[in-house]
C-alpha positions as CSV (number, residue, x, y, z in Angstrom):
1,M,0.0,0.0,0.0
2,D,1.1,3.5,-0.7
3,N,1.1,4.8,2.9
4,K,1.7,8.4,1.9
5,K,-1.3,8.3,-0.4
6,L,-3.4,6.8,2.4
7,A,-2.3,9.5,4.8
8,E,-3.4,12.2,2.3
9,M,-6.7,10.5,2.0
10,L,-7.3,10.4,5.7
11,F,-5.9,13.9,6.5
12,P,-6.4,16.0,3.4
13,D,-6.5,19.2,5.4
14,I,-3.3,18.6,7.3
15,T,-0.5,20.5,5.4
16,E,1.9,21.2,8.3
17,T,4.7,18.7,9.0
18,T,5.9,17.3,12.3
19,Q,9.2,19.0,11.6
20,S,7.6,22.5,11.5
21,I,5.7,21.7,14.8
22,E,9.0,20.6,16.4
23,A,10.5,24.0,15.5
24,R,7.8,25.8,17.4
25,Y,8.7,23.8,20.6
26,P,12.4,24.3,21.0
27,K,14.3,22.3,23.7
28,R,14.1,24.0,27.0
29,S,17.2,25.8,28.3
30,L,17.5,24.5,31.9
31,P,20.3,23.7,34.4
32,E,21.7,20.2,34.3
33,G,19.5,17.8,36.2
34,A,16.5,20.2,36.2
35,K,13.1,18.4,36.0
36,V,10.1,19.5,34.0
37,T,7.0,18.0,35.5
38,R,3.3,18.6,35.0
39,F,-0.1,18.2,36.5
40,A,-2.6,17.2,33.8
41,P,-6.1,16.8,35.2
42,S,-9.4,16.8,33.4
43,P,-11.9,19.6,34.3
44,T,-14.6,17.1,35.2
45,G,-15.2,17.8,38.9
46,F,-13.6,19.0,42.2
47,L,-9.9,18.7,42.9
48,H,-9.3,15.5,44.8
49,I,-6.8,15.4,47.7
50,G,-5.1,12.6,45.7
51,G,-4.8,15.1,42.8
52,L,-3.4,17.8,45.1
53,F,-0.9,15.2,46.4
54,A,0.2,14.3,42.9
55,A,0.5,18.0,41.9
56,F,2.4,18.7,45.1
57,V,4.9,15.9,44.5
58,A,5.4,17.0,40.8
59,E,5.8,20.6,41.8
60,R,8.3,19.8,44.6
61,A,10.3,17.5,42.3
62,A,10.6,20.2,39.7
63,H,11.4,23.2,41.9
64,K,13.9,21.3,44.1
65,S,15.8,20.5,40.9
66,G,15.6,24.1,39.5
67,G,13.1,23.0,36.9
68,I,9.6,23.8,35.7
69,F,6.2,22.8,36.9
70,Y,3.3,23.4,34.5
71,L,-0.5,22.8,34.4
72,R,-1.9,21.1,31.3
73,I,-5.7,20.6,31.0
74,E,-6.8,17.3,29.4
75,D,-10.2,18.4,28.3
76,T,-11.0,16.0,25.5
77,D,-14.0,14.5,27.3
78,K,-16.4,17.4,26.8
79,K,-19.4,15.4,28.1
80,R,-18.0,15.1,31.6
81,E,-16.6,18.7,31.8
82,V,-18.0,21.0,34.5
83,E,-18.4,24.7,34.4
84,N,-15.4,26.7,35.5
85,G,-13.6,23.4,36.1
86,V,-10.2,24.8,35.1
87,T,-10.5,27.8,37.4
88,G,-11.5,25.4,40.2
89,I,-8.3,23.4,39.7
90,V,-6.1,26.5,39.5
91,N,-7.6,28.0,42.6
92,G,-7.4,24.7,44.4
93,L,-3.6,24.5,43.7
94,K,-3.0,28.2,44.5
95,Q,-4.9,28.0,47.8
96,F,-2.3,25.5,49.0
97,G,0.7,27.3,47.8
98,I,1.5,25.1,44.7
99,R,3.3,27.4,42.3
100,I,2.5,27.0,38.6
101,D,5.2,28.2,36.3
102,E,3.4,27.6,33.1
103,G,0.0,26.5,31.8
104,M,-3.6,27.4,32.3
105,M,-4.5,30.2,34.8
106,T,-8.2,30.5,34.0
107,E,-10.6,28.9,31.5
108,T,-9.1,31.0,28.7
109,E,-5.8,32.5,30.0
110,S,-2.4,30.8,30.1
111,I,1.2,31.7,30.6
112,G,4.2,30.1,29.0
113,D,5.7,29.4,25.5
114,Y,4.8,25.7,25.1
115,G,1.0,26.0,24.7
116,P,-1.7,25.7,24.0
117,Y,-2.0,24.1,27.4
118,T,-5.5,22.6,26.8
119,Q,-5.7,19.5,24.6
120,S,-8.9,20.6,22.9
121,Q,-6.9,23.4,21.3
122,R,-4.2,21.1,20.0
123,R,-6.3,19.0,17.7
124,D,-4.4,19.6,14.5
125,I,-1.1,18.9,16.3
126,Y,-2.2,15.4,17.1
127,R,-3.6,14.8,13.7
128,T,-0.3,15.9,12.1
129,Y,1.6,13.3,14.2
130,C,-1.0,10.7,13.4
131,K,-0.7,11.5,9.7
132,S,3.0,10.9,10.0
133,L,2.5,7.5,11.6
134,V,0.2,6.5,8.8
135,E,2.8,7.7,6.2
136,R,5.3,5.4,7.9
137,G,2.9,2.4,7.9
138,L,2.5,2.5,11.7
139,A,-1.2,3.5,11.9
140,Y,-4.3,2.6,9.9
141,P,-8.1,3.4,9.8
142,C,-10.4,0.9,11.6
143,F,-14.0,0.7,10.5
144,C,-15.1,-2.0,13.0
145,S,-18.5,-1.2,14.6
146,A,-19.3,-1.5,18.3
147,E,-21.1,-4.8,17.5
148,E,-18.1,-6.2,15.7
149,L,-15.8,-5.3,18.5
150,E,-18.2,-6.9,21.0
151,E,-18.2,-10.1,18.9
152,I,-14.4,-10.2,18.9
153,R,-14.4,-9.8,22.7
154,R,-17.0,-12.6,23.1
155,K,-14.9,-15.0,21.1
156,Q,-11.7,-14.1,23.0
157,E,-13.6,-14.8,26.3
158,E,-14.9,-18.2,25.0
159,N,-11.3,-19.2,24.0
160,K,-9.8,-17.7,27.2
161,Q,-7.6,-15.4,25.1
162,N,-6.3,-12.0,26.0
163,P,-9.0,-9.4,25.2
164,G,-8.3,-6.6,22.7
165,Y,-7.7,-5.6,19.1
166,Y,-4.5,-7.3,18.0
167,G,-3.0,-9.9,15.7
168,E,-5.6,-12.1,14.1
169,F,-8.4,-10.0,15.7
170,A,-7.2,-6.8,14.1
171,H,-9.5,-7.2,11.1
172,C,-8.9,-3.8,9.6
173,R,-5.1,-4.2,9.6
174,S,-5.1,-5.9,6.3
175,L,-7.5,-3.8,4.4
176,S,-6.3,-2.7,1.0
177,Y,-6.2,1.0,-0.1
178,E,-9.2,0.4,-2.3
179,E,-11.3,-1.1,0.5
180,I,-10.4,1.8,2.8
181,E,-11.3,4.3,0.0
182,K,-14.6,2.6,-0.6
183,N,-15.5,2.6,3.1
184,I,-14.6,6.3,3.4
185,N,-16.6,7.2,0.3
186,E,-19.6,5.3,1.8
187,G,-19.3,7.5,4.9
188,R,-18.5,4.7,7.3
189,P,-17.1,6.1,10.6
190,Y,-13.6,5.0,11.6
191,V,-10.9,5.4,14.2
192,V,-7.2,5.5,13.6
193,R,-5.3,2.7,15.3
194,L,-1.6,2.1,16.0
195,K,-0.1,-0.8,14.1
196,S,1.7,-2.2,17.1
197,P,5.0,-4.0,16.3
198,G,4.8,-5.7,19.7
199,S,5.2,-9.4,20.3
200,E,3.5,-11.5,23.0
201,D,6.7,-13.3,23.8
202,K,8.7,-10.1,24.5
203,R,8.9,-8.1,27.7
204,I,9.9,-4.5,28.5
205,S,11.3,-3.0,31.7
206,F,11.7,0.5,33.0
207,D,13.1,2.1,36.1
208,D,10.2,3.8,37.9
209,G,11.3,6.8,40.0
210,I,9.3,5.5,43.0
211,K,8.8,1.8,42.6
212,G,12.1,0.8,41.1
213,V,12.5,-1.5,38.1
214,I,9.2,-2.7,36.7
215,E,9.1,-5.5,34.0
216,M,5.9,-6.1,32.0
217,P,4.8,-7.8,28.7
218,E,5.3,-5.7,25.6
219,N,2.3,-4.0,24.1
220,V,0.6,-5.9,21.3
221,Q,-2.6,-4.0,21.2
222,D,-3.5,-1.8,18.2
223,I,-4.7,0.9,20.4
224,V,-6.9,3.8,19.2
225,L,-4.9,7.0,18.5
226,L,-7.8,9.1,17.2
227,K,-11.4,8.6,17.9
228,A,-14.1,8.8,15.2
229,D,-14.6,12.5,15.9
230,G,-10.8,13.2,15.5
231,I,-10.3,13.6,19.2
232,P,-7.1,11.8,20.4
233,T,-7.1,9.2,23.1
234,Y,-5.2,9.9,26.4
235,H,-2.4,7.5,25.4
236,F,-1.6,9.4,22.1
237,A,-2.2,12.9,23.3
238,H,0.0,12.6,26.4
239,A,2.9,11.3,24.4
240,V,2.8,14.1,21.9
241,D,2.2,16.8,24.6
242,D,4.9,15.5,27.0
243,H,7.4,15.5,24.1
244,L,6.6,18.9,22.8
245,M,6.4,20.5,26.2
246,G,9.7,19.0,27.3
247,T,8.4,16.9,30.2
248,T,11.3,15.1,31.7
249,D,9.4,13.3,34.5
250,V,5.9,12.0,34.3
251,I,4.6,11.8,37.9
252,R,1.1,10.2,38.1
253,G,-1.0,7.7,39.9
254,D,0.0,4.0,39.8
255,E,-3.3,3.1,38.1
256,W,-1.4,4.1,34.9
257,I,1.3,1.4,35.4
258,S,-0.6,-1.1,33.3
259,S,-0.5,1.5,30.4
260,A,3.2,2.0,30.6
261,P,4.0,-0.5,27.8
262,I,1.7,1.3,25.5
263,H,3.3,4.7,26.3
264,L,6.8,3.5,26.1
265,Q,6.0,2.0,22.7
266,L,4.4,5.2,21.5
267,F,7.4,7.3,22.5
268,S,9.7,4.9,20.6
269,L,7.6,4.8,17.4
270,L,7.1,8.5,17.4
271,G,10.9,9.0,17.7
272,F,10.6,10.8,21.0
273,K,12.9,10.7,24.0
274,T,11.1,8.7,26.7
275,P,10.5,10.7,29.9
276,R,11.2,9.1,33.3
277,Y,8.1,7.7,34.9
278,A,7.2,7.8,38.6
279,H,4.0,6.2,39.8
280,I,2.4,7.4,43.1
281,S,0.4,4.9,45.2
282,P,-3.1,6.2,46.1
283,I,-3.9,7.8,49.4
284,M,-5.6,5.2,51.6
285,K,-8.0,5.4,54.5
286,E,-8.8,3.0,57.4
287,D,-12.1,1.3,56.6
288,T,-14.1,1.0,59.8
289,E,-16.6,-1.4,58.1
290,T,-14.0,-4.0,57.0
291,G,-11.1,-3.3,59.3
292,G,-8.9,-3.0,56.3
293,K,-7.8,-0.1,54.0
294,R,-9.4,1.5,51.0
295,K,-8.8,4.4,48.7
296,L,-10.2,7.8,49.7
297,S,-13.6,8.0,48.1
298,K,-15.1,11.1,46.4
299,R,-18.5,9.7,47.4
300,K,-17.9,8.6,50.9
301,D,-15.3,10.9,52.3
302,P,-15.8,14.7,52.5
303,E,-12.0,15.1,53.1
304,A,-11.4,13.7,49.6
305,A,-12.3,17.1,48.2
306,V,-9.6,19.8,48.4
307,T,-12.4,22.4,49.1
308,Y,-13.0,20.6,52.4
309,Y,-9.6,21.9,53.8
310,H,-10.2,25.4,52.6
311,E,-13.7,25.6,53.9
312,A,-12.6,24.2,57.3
313,G,-9.8,26.7,57.3
314,Y,-6.7,24.5,57.5
315,P,-3.7,26.7,56.8
316,K,-2.1,25.8,53.5
317,E,1.3,25.5,55.2
318,A,-0.1,22.8,57.5
319,V,-1.6,20.9,54.7
320,L,1.6,20.9,52.7
321,E,3.6,20.0,55.8
322,Y,1.2,17.0,56.2
323,L,1.6,16.0,52.5
324,L,5.4,16.0,53.0
325,T,5.1,13.6,55.9
326,I,3.2,11.1,53.7
327,A,5.4,11.8,50.7
328,N,8.8,11.3,52.3
329,S,9.1,9.1,55.4
330,N,12.2,10.9,56.6
331,Y,10.5,14.3,56.7
332,E,9.3,14.0,60.3
333,E,12.8,13.2,61.5
334,W,14.1,16.2,59.6
335,R,11.4,18.5,61.0
336,A,12.2,17.4,64.6
337,A,15.8,18.3,64.0
338,N,14.9,21.6,62.2
339,P,11.8,22.9,64.0
340,D,12.1,26.5,62.7
341,A,13.3,25.8,59.2
342,S,11.2,26.3,56.1
343,E,9.8,23.1,54.6
344,D,11.4,24.4,51.3
345,D,14.7,23.5,52.9
346,F,13.8,19.8,53.1
347,D,15.6,17.6,50.5
348,F,12.5,16.1,48.9
349,R,13.2,13.0,46.8
350,L,10.9,10.8,44.7
351,S,13.0,7.8,45.7
352,N,12.0,8.3,49.3
353,M,8.3,7.9,48.6
354,S,6.4,4.9,49.8
355,K,5.8,2.1,47.3
356,A,2.6,1.3,49.1
357,G,-0.4,3.6,49.6
358,A,0.1,6.3,52.2
359,L,-2.5,6.2,54.9
360,F,-4.5,9.4,55.4
361,D,-4.8,10.4,59.0
362,L,-7.0,13.5,59.8
363,L,-5.9,13.4,63.4
364,K,-2.3,13.8,62.4
365,L,-3.1,16.6,60.1
366,N,-4.9,18.3,63.0
367,D,-1.8,17.9,65.2
368,I,0.5,19.4,62.5
369,S,-1.9,22.2,62.0
370,K,-2.1,23.0,65.7
371,N,1.7,23.0,65.9
372,Y,1.8,25.5,63.0
373,I,-0.9,27.8,64.3
374,C,0.4,27.9,67.9
375,R,3.6,29.5,66.6
376,L,1.9,32.4,64.8
377,S,1.5,35.8,66.3
378,K,-1.9,36.9,67.7
379,E,-2.2,39.5,64.9
380,E,-1.5,36.9,62.2
381,V,-4.0,34.5,63.7
382,Y,-6.6,37.3,63.8
383,R,-5.9,38.3,60.2
384,R,-6.1,34.8,58.8
385,I,-9.2,33.8,60.8
386,L,-10.9,37.0,59.6
387,E,-9.9,36.2,56.0
388,W,-11.4,32.7,56.3
389,A,-14.6,34.0,58.1
390,E,-15.3,36.6,55.4
391,S,-15.7,33.7,53.0
392,Y,-17.3,31.0,55.2
393,D,-18.9,32.7,58.3
394,T,-19.8,36.3,57.7
395,D,-21.5,36.7,61.1
396,F,-18.3,35.7,62.8
397,A,-16.3,38.0,60.5
398,E,-18.5,41.0,61.5
399,L,-18.0,40.0,65.2
400,L,-14.2,40.0,64.7
401,K,-14.1,43.3,62.8
402,S,-16.3,45.2,65.3
403,N,-14.2,43.9,68.2
404,R,-10.8,43.9,66.6
405,D,-8.6,44.8,69.6
406,Y,-10.5,42.5,71.9
407,A,-10.3,39.6,69.5
408,I,-6.6,40.1,69.1
409,R,-6.2,39.9,72.9
410,I,-8.2,36.7,72.9
411,F,-5.9,35.1,70.3
412,G,-2.9,36.3,72.3
413,I,-3.8,34.2,75.4
414,E,-1.0,31.7,76.1
415,R,0.7,32.6,72.8
416,G,4.4,33.4,72.5
417,N,5.5,31.3,75.5
418,E,7.5,28.1,75.6
419,K,4.5,25.9,75.6
420,P,1.7,27.7,73.7
421,R,-1.8,26.4,73.8
422,K,-2.9,24.3,70.8
423,D,-6.7,24.7,70.8
424,I,-7.0,25.7,67.1
425,A,-6.4,23.1,64.4
426,K,-8.3,25.0,61.7
427,W,-9.8,28.5,61.5
428,Q,-13.2,27.0,61.8
429,D,-12.3,26.0,65.4
430,A,-12.0,29.7,66.3
431,V,-15.8,30.1,66.3
432,F,-16.1,27.7,69.2
433,Y,-12.8,28.7,70.8
434,T,-13.9,32.3,71.2
435,K,-17.6,31.9,71.9
436,Y,-17.6,32.4,75.6
437,F,-15.6,35.6,75.2
438,F,-18.3,37.2,73.1
439,F,-21.3,35.5,74.7
440,R,-22.1,34.6,78.3
441,P,-22.5,30.9,79.0
442,D,-25.9,29.4,78.6
443,E,-24.7,25.9,79.7
444,Y,-22.2,25.0,82.5
445,E,-20.0,22.0,82.8
446,W,-20.0,21.9,86.7
447,Q,-18.0,19.2,88.3
448,D,-19.8,16.5,90.3
449,N,-17.7,16.3,93.4
450,L,-19.0,19.6,95.0
451,S,-22.4,20.6,96.1
452,K,-24.2,23.7,94.7
453,E,-23.9,25.3,98.0
454,D,-20.1,24.8,98.1
455,M,-19.8,26.2,94.6
456,I,-21.9,29.3,95.5
457,E,-19.7,29.9,98.5
458,I,-16.5,29.7,96.3
459,L,-17.9,32.2,93.8
460,R,-19.2,34.7,96.4
461,T,-15.9,34.6,98.2
462,Y,-13.8,34.9,95.1
463,K,-15.8,37.9,93.9
464,T,-14.5,39.7,97.0
465,V,-11.0,38.4,96.6
466,Y,-10.2,39.0,92.9
467,K,-8.5,42.3,91.9
468,A,-8.3,43.3,88.3
469,D,-4.9,44.8,88.7
470,E,-3.2,41.8,90.2
471,T,-0.3,40.2,88.3
472,G,-0.2,36.6,87.1
473,E,2.3,35.8,89.9
474,E,0.0,37.2,92.5
475,W,-3.2,35.6,91.2
476,F,-2.9,31.9,91.9
477,P,-1.4,32.2,95.4
478,K,-4.5,34.3,96.4
479,V,-6.8,31.5,95.0
480,R,-4.8,29.0,97.0
481,E,-5.1,31.1,100.2
482,M,-8.8,31.4,99.7
483,A,-9.2,27.7,99.0
484,E,-7.5,26.8,102.3
485,K,-9.8,29.2,104.3
486,L,-12.8,27.5,102.7
487,G,-11.6,24.0,103.7
488,Y,-9.8,22.8,100.5
489,A,-6.4,21.4,100.2
490,K,-3.8,23.8,98.8
491,A,-2.5,21.1,96.4
492,P,-4.0,18.0,94.8
493,K,-1.2,15.8,96.3
494,L,-2.2,16.9,99.8
495,Y,-5.8,16.1,99.1
496,K,-4.9,12.6,97.8
497,K,-3.1,11.8,101.0
498,N,-5.9,12.9,103.3
499,P,-9.2,13.1,101.3
500,D,-11.3,13.0,104.4
501,D,-9.8,16.2,105.8
502,F,-10.8,18.4,102.9
503,K,-13.8,19.3,100.7
504,G,-11.6,19.0,97.7
505,H,-8.4,20.8,96.5
506,V,-7.4,24.1,95.0
507,G,-7.9,22.7,91.5
508,D,-11.6,22.2,92.2
509,V,-11.9,25.7,93.4
510,A,-10.2,27.1,90.3
511,S,-12.5,24.9,88.2
512,V,-15.6,26.3,89.7
513,I,-14.4,29.8,88.9
514,R,-13.5,28.7,85.3
515,V,-16.9,27.1,84.6
516,A,-18.7,30.1,86.1
517,V,-16.9,32.5,83.8
518,T,-16.6,30.4,80.6
519,G,-19.1,27.5,81.0
520,R,-16.3,25.1,80.3
521,R,-13.9,23.0,82.3
522,N,-11.1,23.0,79.7
523,T,-9.9,26.5,78.7
524,P,-6.7,28.4,78.3
525,D,-5.1,30.1,81.3
526,L,-7.8,31.3,83.6
527,Y,-5.9,34.4,84.8
528,E,-5.5,35.6,81.1
529,I,-9.2,34.9,80.4
530,L,-10.2,37.1,83.4
531,Q,-7.8,39.8,82.3
532,T,-9.2,39.7,78.8
533,L,-12.8,39.8,79.9
534,G,-12.3,42.7,82.3
535,Y,-13.6,43.1,85.8
536,S,-17.1,44.3,85.0
537,E,-17.8,41.3,82.8
538,F,-16.2,39.0,85.3
539,S,-18.4,40.3,88.0
540,E,-21.6,40.0,86.0
541,R,-20.7,36.4,85.0
542,I,-20.1,35.4,88.6
543,D,-23.5,36.8,89.6
544,K,-25.2,35.0,86.7
545,A,-23.6,31.7,87.6
546,I,-24.6,32.1,91.3
547,E,-28.2,32.6,90.1
548,I,-28.1,29.6,87.9
549,L,-26.7,27.4,90.8
550,K,-29.5,28.7,93.1
């Protein structure tokens, strides 16, 4: 068959050559060893935490090497595309500090010299490379209907043969030029398939950047390159795009490992340099129903959506810090040795990633986030909580804005000392954390070991003892002195030794005051709370608590 003549018949409108396209995409000028990586999602729904993790790993690998990280949008599946899907992806990445060097910035805007960065705008590029494969006898049109393909699959199942379109089952491989011309003239729809040179008795191997050397059977399938509507398949498009955009390292989920033989074969047949592949294991979650592990589910797990973390108010720094702990097992040891260093200083490596799926642990994320937030200044905490509240809790935002100085004092309690409080794991927590400062308690967590009469006595006495101008050093000794006079042990240890000699201990006394003022047993430093509330508010709250106890 005259393959050049066939290519002209299939692609009469394609006049550009692969050589002229290559000239538009010159080799990148980067330092030795610099990686070019990409995140290439489809705009078909919310950004998944697994997608954020993959993007983070790719971005970190690129920037630690002095390279480039870009965003490519694989939007060939128009039926599943959602409105503003690209903007949602871009915002999701930016909200967590993932820096995009090139690629799509909105639905229509992009930066960089290697675009277009959306596949739907690259249609003729793919068709040009497909035409070249036809010219070289490496691709052909296939007119098999869905019914014919189903019949092939049924026979393969009956004979327990590998499924697919290959070898003796590739019926359109042997069509003559005249048969092809007749089918096209009759208007029969067709796809363009790769004419795979693979052999079932051969194997390929590649060195995966995360999992090490992987060996697999060679690809023998005559995969579809272009669908009937001229849209490329993922396999074909990603090979062309990664080549032209200079991708050195393809970092993606390990569900793509089974496709690696196809992709390696495509790069070879197209004459492209093969990128390095690194396959990330999925993020897993403990399954309470089975006792085992499962993938994070978009349907079952709210924390699967990246929007969950933004709406809850997790600081982006804490989320990225957490992702580093599941990306590189040695990160926590490094952080312990470098508590004040920037996470950018950590020597991130693909080779240190787990070959098995990392286990998602929300409690651990909360701990990391608390540790981050407790080191911030009170002014910074106020600013960031207000920024969050203006998007997700406008009533709380108004409360913060109209009581700015007071709110900053609240966030300053037990902050800046050697062991700061860790009450806030996410900005959402601040609503509950600050509630008793803005609103008097309507419920009280009174302890069970004291009578109402005893508690009323403590509160009435303390109201006469407390002075608003006393220092922190003076405050607790006065509480202890008062407790002794009322029949309480001045220390819990003393009470434990002789419980029958006392009504309780000084901790019980302090707890009664704490609950009267805040409604809660567990709060930050009581002295600082009293100082923040002010004497007038303290006095009115004590009176209210006494009335409640009566």
